BAMI-164791 format. One line per 2 residues: number of its first residue (from 1); for each residue x, y, z of C-alpha. Coordinates in steps of 0.25 Angstrom, whole numbers, plus 5000, padded with zeros to 4 digits. Example, Ala and Ser with C-alpha at 12.3 -4.5 7.8 and 13.67 -1.06 7.14 Angstrom:
# BAMI-164791
1> 5049:4982:5031  5055:4996:5029
This chain:
# BAMI-164791
1> 4862:4770:5108  4870:4776:5097
3> 4884:4781:5101  4885:4796:5097
5> 4899:4795:5094  4896:4785:5082
7> 4895:4789:5068  4881:4792:5064
9> 4874:4787:5051  4878:4797:5041
11> 4869:4803:5031  4872:4797:5017
13> 4866:4798:5003  4861:4809:4994
15> 4857:4822:5001  4844:4821:4994
17> 4835:4833:4996  4847:4841:5000
19> 4854:4841:4986  4847:4853:4981
21> 4851:4861:4993  4865:4856:4992
23> 4866:4860:4977  4861:4874:4980
25> 4870:4876:4991  4882:4871:4984
27> 4878:4880:4971  4876:4892:4980
29> 4890:4890:4987  4897:4888:4973
31> 4891:4901:4968  4895:4908:4980
33> 4909:4903:4979  4911:4906:4964
35> 4905:4920:4966  4913:4924:4978
37> 4926:4922:4969  4920:4925:4955
39> 4926:4939:4954  4937:4940:4964
41> 4952:4941:4962  4961:4929:4967
43> 4962:4928:4982  4976:4928:4988
45> 4978:4913:4987  4971:4909:4974
47> 4982:4913:4964  4992:4905:4971
49> 4983:4893:4972  4977:4894:4958
51> 4991:4896:4951  4997:4885:4959
53> 4986:4875:4956  4987:4878:4941
55> 5002:4877:4941  5002:4864:4949
57> 4991:4858:4939  5000:4863:4927
59> 5013:4857:4934  5020:4870:4933
61> 5033:4868:4940  5033:4883:4944
63> 5021:4881:4953  5023:4888:4966
65> 5018:4882:4980  5007:4890:4987
67> 5008:4884:5001  4995:4876:4998
69> 4993:4863:4992  4989:4859:4978
71> 4976:4852:4978  4967:4864:4979
73> 4976:4873:4970  4976:4862:4959
75> 4961:4861:4961  4957:4876:4959
77> 4967:4877:4947  4961:4866:4939
79> 4952:4875:4931  4964:4883:4926
81> 4969:4870:4918  4957:4873:4909
83> 4959:4888:4908  4969:4896:4901
85> 4979:4900:4911  4991:4908:4907
87> 5004:4902:4910  5014:4910:4918
89> 5025:4918:4911  5039:4916:4914
91> 5039:4929:4922  5027:4925:4930
93> 5034:4912:4933  5047:4919:4938
95> 5039:4929:4946  5030:4919:4952
97> 5042:4910:4957  5049:4923:4963
99> 5036:4926:4971  5033:4911:4974
101> 5020:4912:4966  5014:4903:4956
103> 5015:4909:4942  5001:4906:4939
105> 4997:4916:4950  5002:4927:4941
107> 4996:4922:4928  4983:4921:4935
109> 4982:4936:4935  4985:4939:4921
111> 4971:4944:4918  4958:4946:4927
113> 4949:4938:4918  4959:4927:4917
115> 4961:4927:4933  4946:4927:4936
117> 4943:4915:4926  4954:4907:4933
119> 4950:4911:4947  4935:4908:4945
121> 4939:4894:4939  4948:4891:4951
123> 4939:4896:4961  4928:4887:4956
125> 4937:4875:4960  4937:4881:4974
127> 4922:4882:4974  4921:4867:4970
129> 4929:4864:4982  4920:4872:4991
131> 4908:4865:4985  4915:4851:4988
133> 4917:4856:5002  4902:4860:5003
135> 4898:4846:4999  4907:4840:5009
137> 4901:4849:5020  4887:4845:5016
139> 4889:4830:5015  4898:4829:5028
141> 4887:4837:5036  4876:4829:5029
143> 4883:4816:5033  4883:4820:5048
145> 4869:4826:5049  4861:4825:5036
147> 4856:4833:5025  4852:4845:5033
149> 4866:4846:5040  4872:4845:5026
151> 4864:4857:5021  4867:4865:5033
153> 4882:4863:5032  4882:4865:5017
155> 4874:4878:5017  4883:4885:5027
157> 4895:4880:5020  4890:4886:5007
159> 4886:4899:5014  4900:4901:5021
161> 4907:4913:5015  4921:4908:5019
163> 4918:4895:5011  4912:4902:4999
165> 4924:4912:4998  4934:4901:4999
167> 4927:4891:4990  4927:4902:4979
169> 4942:4903:4979  4953:4895:4973
171> 4961:4892:4986  4964:4880:4994
173> 4955:4883:5006  4942:4877:5002
175> 4949:4864:4997  4956:4863:5010
177> 4942:4863:5018  4937:4853:5008
179> 4948:4843:5009  4948:4844:5025
181> 4934:4841:5025  4935:4829:5016
183> 4948:4824:5023  4942:4824:5037
185> 4928:4818:5032  4935:4807:5024
187> 4944:4803:5035  4932:4803:5045
189> 4925:4794:5035  4937:4785:5034
191> 4938:4783:5049  4924:4777:5049
193> 4925:4769:5036  4938:4764:5031
195> 4937:4760:5016  4945:4763:5003
197> 4935:4774:5000  4937:4782:5013
199> 4952:4780:5013  4953:4785:4999
201> 4943:4797:5002  4950:4801:5014
203> 4964:4800:5008  4960:4809:4996
205> 4954:4819:5005  4966:4820:5014
207> 4975:4820:5002  4967:4831:4995
209> 4968:4839:5009  4983:4837:5010
211> 4985:4843:4996  4976:4855:4998
213> 4981:4862:5011  4992:4859:5021
215> 4982:4860:5032  4977:4847:5027
217> 4987:4841:5037  4977:4843:5047
219> 4970:4831:5042  4980:4823:5050
221> 4976:4827:5064  4961:4828:5060
223> 4962:4813:5055  4969:4809:5068
225> 4958:4816:5077  4947:4809:5069
227> 4953:4795:5069  4955:4797:5084
229> 4941:4800:5086  4936:4789:5077
231> 4945:4779:5084  4941:4784:5098
233> 4926:4782:5096  4929:4768:5091
235> 4917:4767:5080  4918:4755:5070
237> 4925:4758:5057  4919:4754:5044
239> 4929:4747:5035  4927:4744:5020
241> 4940:4741:5014  4941:4735:5000
243> 4939:4720:4999  4934:4719:5013
245> 4920:4718:5019  4916:4731:5026
247> 4917:4731:5041  4916:4739:5054
249> 4929:4739:5062  4927:4741:5077
251> 4940:4737:5083  4948:4749:5088
253> 4962:4744:5085  4958:4740:5071
255> 4951:4754:5069  4964:4761:5072
257> 4971:4753:5062  4960:4754:5052
259> 4958:4769:5053  4973:4771:5054
261> 4976:4763:5041  4964:4770:5034
263> 4969:4783:5038  4983:4780:5033
265> 4978:4775:5020  4970:4788:5018
267> 4982:4796:5021  4990:4788:5010
269> 4979:4791:5000  4980:4806:5004
271> 4995:4806:5003  4994:4800:4988
273> 4982:4810:4986  4992:4821:4989
275> 5002:4816:4980  4992:4814:4969
277> 4987:4829:4970  5002:4833:4968
279> 5003:4824:4956  5012:4813:4963
281> 5023:4823:4960  5033:4827:4970
283> 5041:4838:4964  5035:4852:4963
285> 5040:4865:4956  5054:4867:4950
287> 5063:4856:4954  5077:4858:4959
289> 5087:4847:4964  5082:4849:4978
291> 5067:4849:4974  5057:4860:4971
293> 5063:4874:4970  5052:4878:4978
295> 5059:4873:4991  5068:4885:4990
297> 5056:4893:4995  5059:4887:5009
299> 5074:4890:5009  5077:4898:5022
301> 5064:4894:5028  5065:4889:5042
303> 5064:4874:5044  5054:4867:5053
305> 5047:4854:5056  5037:4856:5044
307> 5048:4860:5034  5057:4848:5039
309> 5045:4839:5037  5043:4845:5023
311> 5058:4842:5020  5056:4828:5024
313> 5044:4826:5015  5051:4833:5004
315> 5063:4823:5005  5055:4811:5005
317> 5045:4817:4995  5033:4813:5003
319> 5024:4824:4998  5024:4832:4984
321> 5035:4843:4984  5024:4853:4981
323> 5016:4849:4994  5029:4850:5002
325> 5032:4864:4997  5018:4869:4999
327> 5019:4864:5013  5032:4871:5016
329> 5027:4884:5010  5014:4883:5018
331> 5022:4882:5031  5030:4895:5028
333> 5017:4903:5024  5010:4900:5037
335> 5020:4906:5045  5017:4920:5050
337> 5005:4923:5042  4998:4936:5044
339> 4984:4936:5050  4973:4946:5052
341> 4961:4945:5062  4952:4955:5067
343> 4961:4967:5065  4973:4959:5071
345> 4986:4954:5063  4995:4943:5067
347> 5006:4934:5061  5003:4922:5070
349> 4988:4922:5068  4977:4919:5079
351> 4972:4906:5084  4958:4911:5083
353> 4959:4917:5069  4951:4906:5062
355> 4940:4905:5072  4938:4920:5071
357> 4939:4920:5056  4928:4909:5055
359> 4919:4917:5065  4920:4930:5057
361> 4919:4924:5043  4907:4914:5046
363> 4893:4919:5043  4885:4921:5056
365> 4875:4911:5052  4885:4900:5051
367> 4891:4904:5065  4877:4902:5070
369> 4876:4888:5064  4889:4884:5069
371> 4885:4889:5083  4872:4882:5082
373> 4878:4869:5077  4888:4869:5089
375> 4876:4871:5098  4869:4859:5092
377> 4881:4850:5094  4884:4855:5108
379> 4869:4852:5112  4869:4838:5105
381> 4882:4835:5112  4876:4839:5126
383> 4864:4831:5123  4872:4819:5120
385> 4881:4821:5132  4868:4823:5141
387> 4861:4811:5136  4873:4802:5136
389> 4876:4806:5151  4862:4803:5154
391> 4862:4789:5148  4852:4793:5138
393> 4853:4789:5123  4859:4799:5114
395> 4851:4804:5102  4859:4816:5096
397> 4858:4820:5081  4873:4824:5082
399> 4884:4814:5082  4897:4821:5087
401> 4906:4809:5081  4903:4814:5067
403> 4909:4828:5071  4923:4822:5073
405> 4929:4825:5060  4922:4839:5059
407> 4928:4842:5073  4941:4837:5069
409> 4942:4845:5056  4937:4857:5063
411> 4946:4856:5076  4959:4852:5069
413> 4959:4862:5058  4954:4874:5066
415> 4965:4871:5077  4975:4871:5066
417> 4971:4884:5060  4970:4891:5074
419> 4984:4886:5078  4990:4891:5065
421> 4994:4905:5060  4987:4905:5046
423> 4977:4915:5049  4974:4921:5035
425> 4960:4916:5032  4948:4909:5036
427> 4950:4900:5023  4960:4892:5031
429> 4948:4888:5041  4940:4882:5029
431> 4942:4868:5033  4934:4869:5046
433> 4922:4876:5039  4916:4863:5034
435> 4916:4857:5048  4908:4869:5052
437> 4898:4868:5041  4896:4853:5044
439> 4895:4855:5059  4883:4865:5056
441> 4876:4853:5050  4872:4849:5064
443> 4861:4859:5064  4854:4849:5056
445> 4854:4839:5067  4849:4849:5078
447> 4834:4848:5081  4831:4862:5079
449> 4839:4862:5066  4828:4852:5060
451> 4816:4861:5064  4810:4871:5055
453> 4816:4883:5063  4829:4877:5064
455> 4830:4875:5049  4825:4889:5047
457> 4837:4894:5056  4847:4886:5049
459> 4842:4891:5035  4842:4905:5040
461> 4856:4904:5044  4859:4898:5030
463> 4852:4910:5024  4860:4920:5033
465> 4873:4913:5028  4869:4915:5014
467> 4866:4929:5016  4880:4931:5022
469> 4886:4925:5010  4878:4933:5001
471> 4881:4946:5008  4896:4945:5006
473> 4896:4937:4992  4904:4937:4984
475> 4915:4942:4994  4913:4930:5003
477> 4928:4929:5006  4926:4942:5014
479> 4914:4937:5022  4913:4940:5037
481> 4902:4939:5046  4895:4950:5054
483> 4904:4947:5067  4915:4952:5058
485> 4908:4964:5053  4905:4957:5040
487> 4913:4957:5027  4916:4972:5027
489> 4923:4971:5040  4930:4957:5038
491> 4943:4964:5035  4944:4968:5049
493> 4943:4953:5053  4950:4945:5043
495> 4957:4948:5030  4966:4939:5020
497> 4958:4927:5015  4947:4929:5024
499> 4943:4942:5018  4952:4949:5008
501> 4960:4939:4999  4963:4947:4987
503> 4950:4944:4980  4945:4958:4977
505> 4953:4963:4965  4941:4962:4955
507> 4933:4971:4965  4944:4981:4966
509> 4945:4981:4950  4930:4984:4949
511> 4931:4995:4960  4943:5001:4952
513> 4935:5001:4939  4923:5008:4946
515> 4932:5018:4952  4938:5021:4938
517> 4925:5023:4932  4921:5034:4942
519> 4923:5049:4938  4932:5059:4946
521> 4945:5058:4952  4951:5045:4956
523> 4960:5045:4968  4970:5033:4969
525> 4966:5020:4973  4976:5011:4981
527> 4975:4996:4983  4981:4986:4993
529> 4977:4972:4989  4978:4959:4996
531> 4979:4947:4987  4988:4939:4978
533> 4981:4943:4965  4988:4952:4955
535> 4981:4965:4952  4985:4966:4937
537> 4973:4958:4931  4963:4968:4938
539> 4960:4982:4933  4965:4990:4945
541> 4970:5002:4937  4973:5014:4946
543> 4975:5006:4959  4987:5010:4967
545> 4992:4997:4974  4997:4997:4988
547> 5004:4986:4995  4997:4973:4993
549> 4998:4958:4995  5003:4953:4986
551> 5010:4966:4982  5005:4970:4968
553> 5014:4977:4958  5013:4991:4961
555> 5020:5004:4963  5023:5010:4976
557> 5015:5023:4980  5024:5033:4987
559> 5011:5041:4991  4997:5036:4994
561> 4987:5046:4990  4972:5048:4994
563> 4963:5038:4987  4956:5025:4988
565> 4964:5014:4996  4959:4999:4993
567> 4964:4990:5003  4962:4975:5003
569> 4957:4971:5017  4969:4962:5020
571> 4979:4973:5016  4971:4983:5025
573> 4974:4974:5037  4989:4974:5034
575> 4989:4959:5034  4999:4958:5022
577> 5004:4972:5021  5019:4968:5020
579> 5026:4969:5033  5015:4979:5039
581> 5007:4968:5044  4995:4971:5053
583> 4991:4984:5061  5000:4996:5060
585> 5010:4996:5071  5022:5004:5076
587> 5032:4997:5068  5025:4999:5055
589> 5023:5014:5059  5038:5015:5062
591> 5042:5008:5049  5032:5017:5041
593> 5038:5030:5046  5052:5025:5044
595> 5049:5023:5029  5040:5035:5026
597> 5051:5045:5025  5058:5037:5015
599> 5045:5036:5006  5042:5051:5008
601> 5056:5054:5004  5054:5046:4991
603> 5040:5053:4989  5047:5067:4989
605> 5059:5062:4980  5054:5051:4971
607> 5066:5043:4967  5066:5030:4960
609> 5079:5026:4965  5075:5029:4980
611> 5062:5022:4977  5069:5009:4972
613> 5079:5009:4984  5067:5010:4994
615> 5059:4999:4986  5072:4990:4986
617> 5074:4992:5001  5059:4989:5004
619> 5056:5003:5009  5045:5005:4999
621> 5038:4992:5001  5039:4993:5016
623> 5033:5008:5016  5022:5004:5007
625> 5017:4992:5016  5018:5001:5028
627> 5010:5012:5022  4999:5003:5017
629> 4999:4996:5031  4998:5010:5038
631> 4987:5014:5028  4979:5001:5031
633> 4980:5003:5046  4973:5017:5044
635> 4963:5011:5035  4960:4999:5044
637> 4954:5010:5054  4943:5015:5044
639> 4932:5009:5036  4935:5007:5021
641> 4928:5018:5012  4924:5007:5003
643> 4925:4992:4999  4928:4986:4986
645> 4926:4972:4992  4926:4968:5007
647> 4941:4965:5005  4945:4978:4998
649> 4943:4991:5006  4943:5005:5000
651> 4948:5017:5008  4947:5032:5003
653> 4959:5040:5009  4961:5055:5008
655> 4975:5061:5010  4972:5064:5025
657> 4968:5050:5027  4980:5045:5019
659> 4989:5053:5027  4983:5049:5040
661> 4985:5034:5036  4999:5035:5031
663> 5005:5046:5040  4996:5049:5052
665> 4996:5042:5065  4994:5027:5063
667> 4979:5023:5067  4984:5009:5070
669> 4997:5008:5078  5001:4998:5088
671> 5015:4994:5093  5021:4982:5086
């Protein structure tokens, strides 16, 4: 009788008849990814990553850290080496250093044509990473349960709006998911076969992961859990070392020594891979006698265990200086991050943020698939337990042993995300997505799944998923399922990188052009934009800017007039509106009423000296932010009159409505 906790024979060789379906799915996926980002402005993070990656490739000593690591940044910036990229001016260098930005972030926006060409090239590199992850999902699933499982996993991966949206961007998130999958799979392989190739492959994957995202440190507890499970079940380990005959090692003590040694060797390869990605160069940025001038960013910051460890590593030069600075900066950026979920705001986040975000941003057909897969596994486990308890032979098509690396990756990563406070986007959950797609492949082992009706049901769910993507395409970033009210109501559930990430400026530009071509009077149009993109490359003549994030060059409006108000969804929810964060409350109302008389006095007696004094004292900015927050609180209680995109909402306000919003009883008031 075969022990069900032993590794099963894996499917190997060429997929054969499945090749056509694989190529078709990958091509469809690539088209969806490229199309979703073809004519959009940079999302919030992209200018930083693209600019930093290009500066690193050029060896620019003025490069600024991004609190992210360099592998994905360098990867997406590679096409720029073959393109004409304008060098930053002296003034752009000076301004970028003062604002702690990369100078190439500014030069990226010199013209719309220039910007779109670079965006499309760099985003194509992100799509290649998404395709690579799709291949990993297919072959991992196929290796467990055959061609049918691989195709099921691949199809739902390629039809996932979250994966499509993030694979069409020049960011680090899809790269992180890819390297987590490679690192876990390669380490699990190493635990079963110790050879020069498995040690090298595991080390390269782990090194790539550690140079992509700081969350890569989670591979340590993942590896520990996988090794514990592997040694606890005491299966033989295949050994194929150079110069020695292949053998099977069954002795428990020798297995511990063998696997510990192999893991240490892989870790050493990973360590050198990390240094290689940083060019085997310690120093970073403009150097002073104390090291990089960028260490001055942390002057006056509180010390702690992590900062002390980084200081120790810096003293011994254990890691590249760039890696250490990014790590230190990241630890500062994750403190007290603002978060929004289902109409609520928080500075500490919620432990259930990511499960709820996944539920609302996952197509219903795949929710059904995950539930069906879970039922199949539970039934298989119950049947196995019942037969073993009765002394009968076990004949289950599912081997739970092979789920160990998937379960470890899922559990450790999800636990880390749920215990943290970085609740700013579903993209941070991407590393667990491959686990779910691979897990869905168990449907191919269910008896009903191999029958005509079962196959028809699975195909129907795939077609439903395709319809969900098509319905929202190309705005896949804004996808929400019917439980959330669809993409039109997504801004009531999540914002930021889960919905509105600054990508809609070309759509706003087209709307402005259409409006300008229409006859008749044109009331003013006000715009509050969430994003890091500069507005100057876009033809947005006539728009009156309200407080935005990042704040754009603009003139303060003493009086808001009736007209059209375009509000980015993230700004509408007051997530990043200066100090007026979250729902309108009593303390905001008090501050607003205290400042209003001073602004009214300025309206009645305009005086540049008084204005300059109020601006210098921060009164103008504070009032401006509070006024927008009060307006948004009013607008949140009504439906938009129109939508430029899912993420940019348009409201038509007459004088009476404007007076009610800015001077009437607050519609959203709670005690602070």
